[in-house]
C-alpha positions in Angstrom: -22.7 -76.5 -26.9 -19.4 -77.6 -28.3 -19.9 -80.0 -31.3 -17.7 -83.2 -31.5 -16.6 -82.4 -35.0 -15.2 -79.0 -33.7 -12.7 -80.7 -31.2 -9.2 -81.1 -32.4 -7.4 -84.2 -31.8 -4.5 -83.8 -29.5 -1.0 -85.0 -30.4 2.4 -85.2 -29.0 5.0 -82.4 -28.8 7.7 -83.0 -31.5 10.2 -83.4 -28.6 8.2 -86.2 -27.1 7.6 -88.0 -30.3 11.3 -87.8 -31.1 12.2 -89.3 -27.9 9.7 -91.9 -28.2 11.0 -92.7 -31.8 14.7 -93.0 -30.7 13.8 -95.2 -27.7 11.8 -97.6 -30.1 15.0 -97.8 -32.4 17.0 -98.5 -29.4 14.6 -101.1 -28.1 15.0 -103.1 -31.4 18.3 -103.9 -30.6 17.6 -104.9 -26.9 18.0 -101.7 -25.1 15.8 -100.9 -22.0 14.7 -97.4 -20.9 15.9 -96.2 -17.4 15.7 -92.7 -15.7 17.4 -90.7 -13.0 17.0 -87.5 -11.0 17.5 -84.1 -12.6 19.0 -82.9 -9.3 22.3 -84.4 -9.0 25.3 -84.5 -7.1 28.9 -83.8 -8.2 30.2 -87.3 -7.7 27.5 -88.8 -10.1 27.7 -86.0 -12.7 31.4 -85.3 -12.7 33.7 -87.4 -10.5 32.4 -90.8 -11.5 32.5 -89.8 -15.1 36.3 -89.1 -15.0 35.7 -85.3 -15.2 38.5 -83.6 -13.2 38.2 -80.8 -10.6 39.6 -78.3 -13.0 37.4 -79.1 -16.1 35.9 -76.1 -17.7 32.4 -77.8 -17.4 32.4 -77.4 -13.6 32.6 -73.7 -13.8 29.8 -71.5 -12.8 28.9 -70.5 -16.2 28.3 -73.9 -17.5 26.7 -75.5 -14.3 23.7 -74.6 -12.3 25.0 -75.2 -8.8 22.4 -75.2 -6.1 22.8 -73.5 -2.5 24.4 -74.1 -0.4 27.4 -74.9 -2.5 29.1 -76.8 0.0 26.5 -79.7 -0.6 28.0 -80.0 -4.2 24.3 -80.3 -5.5 23.4 -79.2 -9.1 21.1 -79.6 -11.9 22.6 -82.4 -14.1 24.6 -81.2 -17.1 24.0 -84.4 -19.1 22.1 -87.7 -18.7 25.5 -89.6 -18.5 24.7 -89.4 -14.6 22.1 -91.9 -15.0 24.5 -94.7 -16.4 26.4 -94.1 -13.0 23.5 -94.6 -10.8 22.4 -97.5 -12.8 25.7 -99.3 -12.9 26.0 -98.7 -8.9 22.8 -100.8 -8.4 23.4 -103.4 -11.3 27.1 -104.1 -11.2 26.4 -107.6 -10.2 23.8 -107.9 -13.1 26.0 -107.5 -16.2 25.8 -107.4 -19.1 23.4 -104.5 -19.5 21.9 -102.4 -22.2 20.3 -99.2 -21.4 19.0 -96.0 -22.9 18.3 -92.8 -20.6 16.3 -90.0 -22.0 15.9 -86.8 -20.0 16.1 -83.0 -19.5 19.5 -81.5 -18.9 20.5 -77.9 -17.9 23.4 -75.6 -18.8 24.0 -72.2 -17.4 24.6 -70.5 -20.8 22.9 -67.7 -23.0 20.0 -68.5 -25.0 20.2 -68.1 -28.8 19.1 -70.0 -32.0 21.1 -73.1 -31.2 21.5 -73.0 -27.4 19.0 -73.3 -24.5 19.4 -73.2 -20.8 17.4 -76.5 -20.8 17.2 -79.2 -23.5 16.9 -83.0 -23.9 19.6 -85.6 -24.3 19.7 -89.3 -24.5 22.4 -91.7 -23.5 23.0 -95.0 -24.6 25.1 -97.7 -22.7 26.2 -101.1 -23.4 28.5 -103.1 -20.9 29.5 -106.7 -21.7 32.7 -108.6 -22.2 34.7 -107.8 -25.3 33.0 -104.8 -26.6 34.6 -103.1 -29.4 34.5 -100.2 -31.7 32.8 -102.7 -34.2 30.1 -102.9 -31.6 29.8 -99.2 -31.3 29.6 -98.7 -35.2 26.8 -101.4 -35.4 24.7 -99.3 -32.8 25.4 -96.1 -34.4 24.4 -97.3 -38.0 21.2 -98.7 -36.5 20.2 -95.5 -34.8 21.1 -93.2 -37.7 19.5 -95.1 -40.3 16.5 -95.4 -38.1 16.3 -91.7 -37.6 17.3 -90.5 -41.1 16.7 -93.4 -43.5 18.5 -96.6 -44.7 20.6 -94.3 -47.2 22.2 -92.5 -44.2 25.9 -93.3 -43.8 28.1 -92.4 -40.7 31.9 -91.5 -40.3 33.9 -91.5 -36.8 36.3 -88.6 -36.1 38.7 -89.0 -33.2 37.7 -86.6 -30.5 38.1 -86.2 -26.6 35.3 -86.8 -24.0 36.7 -87.7 -20.3 34.5 -90.6 -19.8 35.4 -92.5 -23.0 38.7 -93.8 -24.6 38.8 -93.9 -27.5 36.1 -91.1 -28.1 34.6 -90.0 -31.4 32.6 -87.4 -32.8 29.8 -88.9 -35.2 28.8 -87.4 -38.5 25.9 -88.4 -40.8 25.9 -88.1 -44.5 23.8 -85.1 -45.5 20.4 -86.1 -45.9 19.2 -83.0 -47.6 21.7 -82.8 -50.6 22.7 -86.6 -50.4 26.2 -85.8 -49.4 26.8 -83.7 -52.5 27.3 -80.4 -50.5 24.8 -77.8 -49.5 24.3 -75.0 -47.1 23.1 -77.4 -44.4 26.4 -79.5 -44.4 28.5 -76.4 -45.3 29.5 -78.1 -48.6 31.1 -80.9 -46.9 28.5 -83.6 -47.4 28.4 -84.4 -43.8 26.8 -83.2 -40.6 28.1 -83.6 -36.9 25.2 -85.1 -34.9 26.5 -86.8 -31.7 29.4 -88.0 -29.5 30.4 -91.6 -28.7 33.1 -93.9 -27.6 34.1 -96.8 -25.5 33.8 -96.5 -21.7 36.8 -95.3 -20.1 38.2 -97.8 -17.6 38.3 -95.1 -14.8 34.4 -94.9 -15.2 34.0 -98.6 -14.6 36.3 -98.5 -11.8 34.4 -95.7 -9.9 31.6 -98.2 -9.7 33.6 -101.2 -8.8 33.5 -103.0 -12.2 36.6 -104.6 -13.4 37.7 -103.1 -16.8 40.0 -106.0 -17.4 36.9 -108.2 -17.5 34.2 -105.9 -18.7 34.0 -103.3 -21.4 31.4 -100.9 -22.7 30.2 -98.4 -25.3 28.6 -95.1 -24.5 26.4 -92.8 -27.0 25.3 -89.4 -26.1 23.2 -87.2 -28.2 21.0 -84.0 -28.0 17.5 -84.8 -29.0 16.7 -81.2 -29.7 19.6 -80.9 -32.3 18.6 -84.2 -34.1 15.0 -83.0 -34.3 16.2 -79.6 -35.6 18.4 -81.4 -38.2 15.6 -83.8 -39.2 12.8 -81.3 -39.8 15.2 -78.1 -40.8 14.2 -76.0 -37.7 16.4 -73.0 -37.4 15.8 -72.0 -33.8 15.7 -74.3 -30.9 13.5 -71.6 -29.0 10.6 -72.8 -31.2 10.6 -76.0 -29.3 9.9 -74.2 -25.9 7.8 -71.3 -27.0 4.4 -73.0 -26.4 3.3 -71.5 -29.5 0.5 -74.0 -31.0 1.0 -72.7 -34.6 4.6 -74.1 -34.3 3.4 -77.3 -32.6 0.5 -78.1 -34.8 2.9 -78.4 -37.8 3.9 -81.7 -36.4 
């Protein structure tokens, strides 16, 4: 007979726990959680997000296209597709604040920092007169919630088709306190996510007037944030099913 004291208490997988922690951080500033299908179509995954036909992300080596190819069905490459589906149904219920966590898929080789499947989280805020100042406020709240009140952010200009302006977001290194170490490559900063103001073309694709409404979008890899926070050196540990790894959390 198995004794009660011999039973081990179950616990959440570190990915599940990180997603819940991030959702709680967003909920503190009024965001609600939405989900969408993992099997997507080209319109919601690419077209409505201002990704042109000749964009490299549409190539077979990056996207899992489903047969028959003429149907233009695929496994979603990002959770940004969820914002399009939500806006289609709620364009008459603005303003909105949503966060969309979920699994995404990329047709690429697996190594220590890349997987064919991983988790992303998309944050979207649509309102009147949304500015970069609102974006910085959301980012500060998220980063300090994840890495502590001492964490600072910086924005570097970057390009993403669905935002304008777009930014790469860095966090001050939490290992060396921005003094310079191997983790931050002696720079004091670590790149953690992408963000920006929603491109007017994205709003027009769902019949929202960009002269009246603006928005901000934040997209991040949950796996990458977890690896940075806990110092993991191989993303494949998260999907190994090895309880010796999971039980450390």
